[in-house]
SEPAKE-335195 format. One line per 4 residues: number of its first residue (from 0); their letters; for each residue x, y, z of C-alpha. Coordinates in pm, whole numbers, plus 50000, padded with zeros to 5 digits. Example, Ala and Ser with C-alpha at 12.3 -4.5 7.8 and 13.67 -1.06 7.14 Angstrom:
2
0 = AS = 51230 49550 50780; 51367 49894 50714
//
This chain:
231
0 = MQQY = 48641 52388 48640; 48666 52028 48720; 48501 51902 49076; 48735 51675 49248
4 = NYKE = 48562 51391 49499; 48816 51343 49758; 48640 51126 49946; 48574 50909 49673
8 = MIKS = 48959 50957 49587; 49054 50811 49920; 48828 50518 49947; 48906 50406 49592
12 = NLWD = 49314 50386 49716; 49228 50252 50032; 49007 49962 49914; 48850 49944 49606
16 = NNVV = 49157 50025 49370; 49406 49962 49680; 49778 49909 49501; 49824 49571 49642
20 = FAQM = 49489 49415 49705; 49351 49528 49385; 49633 49628 49167; 49873 49335 49263
24 = LALC = 50175 49598 49247; 50480 49621 49483; 50460 49276 49591; 50840 49227 49652
28 = PLLA = 50886 49471 49926; 50546 49343 50044; 50656 49008 50107; 51000 49087 50228
32 = VTNG = 50951 49264 50479; 50630 49176 50636; 50753 48918 50878; 50649 49171 51128
36 = ATNG = 50425 49484 51142; 50687 49709 51243; 50896 49671 50966; 50547 49734 50740
40 = LGLG = 50493 50034 50908; 50818 50144 50844; 50855 50102 50476; 50487 50195 50449
44 = LITT = 50543 50528 50584; 50882 50619 50398; 50682 50520 50044; 50401 50762 50172
48 = AVLF = 50608 51028 50237; 50788 50963 49874; 50423 50945 49704; 50356 51262 49896
52 = FSSL = 50671 51481 49756; 50646 51332 49437; 50303 51395 49366; 50340 51784 49458
56 = LISL = 50650 51837 49277; 50550 51682 48945; 50214 51843 48999; 50402 52147 49015
60 = IRSF = 50632 52108 48704; 50399 51936 48519; 50342 52230 48270; 50710 52264 48193
64 = LTPQ = 50768 51912 48111; 50745 51781 47734; 50617 51428 47662; 50968 51290 47528
68 = IRIP = 51148 51393 47878; 50853 51317 48139; 50941 50964 48227; 51322 51018 48294
72 = IFVL = 51249 51305 48503; 50991 51146 48695; 51220 50855 48796; 51491 51099 48869
76 = LIAS = 51278 51308 49092; 51153 50970 49269; 51505 50858 49294; 51650 51178 49462
80 = LVTI = 51334 51165 49720; 51416 50820 49814; 51786 50872 49840; 51676 51147 50088
84 = ADLA = 51479 50943 50279; 51741 50661 50281; 52006 50906 50405; 51749 51038 50662
88 = MNAW = 51630 50692 50771; 52020 50578 50818; 52076 50919 51038; 51746 50914 51284
92 = LHDL = 51623 50552 51244; 51942 50353 51218; 51813 50007 51366; 51495 50041 51129
96 = HKVL = 51727 50112 50820; 51939 49816 50910; 51627 49595 50910; 51467 49717 50575
100 = GLFI = 51794 49755 50403; 51807 49713 50046; 51431 49753 50001; 51485 50120 50075
104 = PLIV = 51650 50201 49741; 51434 50008 49575; 51120 50202 49638; 51256 50378 49325
108 = TNCA = 51129 50080 49121; 50801 50085 49319; 50554 50067 48989; 50307 50220 49224
112 = ILGR = 50516 50547 49225; 50560 50599 48928; 50247 50479 48766; 50073 50752 49001
116 = AESY = 50314 51007 48881; 50218 50918 48532; 49834 50885 48541; 49747 51132 48818
120 = ASKN = 49993 51392 48927; 50132 51511 48588; 49776 51570 48511; 49621 51732 48763
124 = PCLP = 49674 52036 49025; 49870 51999 49354; 49571 51954 49636; 49434 51659 49409
128 = AIVD = 49771 51515 49327; 49868 51553 49702; 49529 51377 49805; 49582 51087 49549
132 = GLAT = 49965 51028 49654; 49858 51021 50008; 49603 50799 49950; 49809 50556 49723
136 = GLGF = 50086 50550 49990; 49829 50506 50326; 49664 50210 50103; 49994 50068 50053
140 = TVAL = 50073 50094 50447; 49725 49921 50529; 49835 49641 50303; 50181 49600 50477
144 = LVLG = 50051 49628 50815; 49742 49385 50765; 49957 49144 50628; 50259 49194 50862
148 = GCRE = 50021 49216 51133; 49870 48858 51075; 50215 48701 50986; 50350 48799 51298
152 = LIGS = 50016 48751 51506; 49999 48372 51381; 50396 48333 51392; 50487 48471 51707
156 = GTLF = 50207 48607 51923; 50287 48970 51893; 50206 49282 51747; 50437 49583 51683
160 = ANAS = 50726 49392 51840; 51046 49572 51868; 50883 49921 51774; 51039 50132 52036
164 = VLLG = 51368 50000 51880; 51318 50046 51551; 51110 50345 51524; 51176 50524 51887
168 = KSFS = 51091 50502 52253; 50747 50682 52188; 50631 50392 51979; 50653 50168 52291
172 = IIEL = 50266 50175 52369; 50202 49997 52072; 50389 49677 52135; 50165 49394 52215
176 = TPFP = 50174 49075 52314; 49812 48927 52265; 49868 48538 52359; 50183 48528 52581
180 = AYKG = 50166 48162 52619; 50186 48122 52226; 50525 47929 52091; 50434 48051 51729
184 = LLLA = 50397 47918 51387; 50737 47911 51214; 50566 47898 50867; 50374 48229 50910
188 = ILPA = 50695 48461 50918; 50880 48238 50644; 50871 48385 50288; 50624 48088 50189
192 = GGFI = 50417 48216 50486; 50349 48548 50295; 50240 48410 50008; 49974 48192 50192
196 = MLGF = 49864 48471 50404; 49825 48715 50111; 49613 48452 49941; 49409 48439 50204
200 = ILAG = 49380 48819 50235; 49309 48845 49905; 49043 48568 49884; 48885 48731 50187
204 = KRIF = 48877 49064 50039; 48708 48926 49728; 48466 48736 49923; 48358 49072 50125
208 = DQWR = 48334 49251 49781; 48086 49001 49629; 47881 48999 49965; 47868 49417 49960
212 = APQA = 47792 49436 49624; 47425 49508 49536; 47217 49200 49356; 47113 49222 49026
216 = PPII = 46719 49191 48977; 46642 48875 48845; 46524 48932 48449; 46160 48775 48353
220 = AVSN = 46152 48676 47971; 45802 48628 47797; 45799 48410 47505; 45537 48396 47236
224 = DFSC = 45345 48144 47386; 45286 48382 47723; 45471 48131 47940; 45743 48328 48189
228 = HVK = 46098 48225 48222; 46322 48353 48509; 46691 48420 48460
//
């Protein structure tokens, strides 16, 4: 019986194999909606929910699917879940639905969702598939929050602005204004600022990973004349 390391699975999807910072997928919605942390949180939670239910359902029906029809079935299932999420948001989170707009239906085209369905959920039991789907979704949400938070903080000096309007009154506690007198930097919340900020974040992650990686010991080569050379 195959053993699953859930801790390593979560760590991989959150950091080492993050869908954005490592695989560079889903950049279109990432850069489009992350002019604020609130928008990023909303889209991230919706995508995580779709990943959760799609991983669960695909794992349940995987033994009934033939290789010839599996991809159309996956797309149809994901599209159905996204439609349900879109209608639910329009009913209960209408203000956020208006802000995210077209990017909710476009979750269907998110390569990360179809990729995890094909590479993992269709080949593993329910529990590992659910954990993988949740971890992938949370990794995507973290990327949205980091990029959106950095752009909003530099662009306007706030964090999670209008969260109570878009997500509900209970989210008013996360609305912060760390720099009340800060006038903001317009470039940070423009599309170009998204590309620039993402580049800095990717560079920072790569530098951190290189610093964290264990250093290989030096290799000492001995030549025929018994002299040593350190490589």
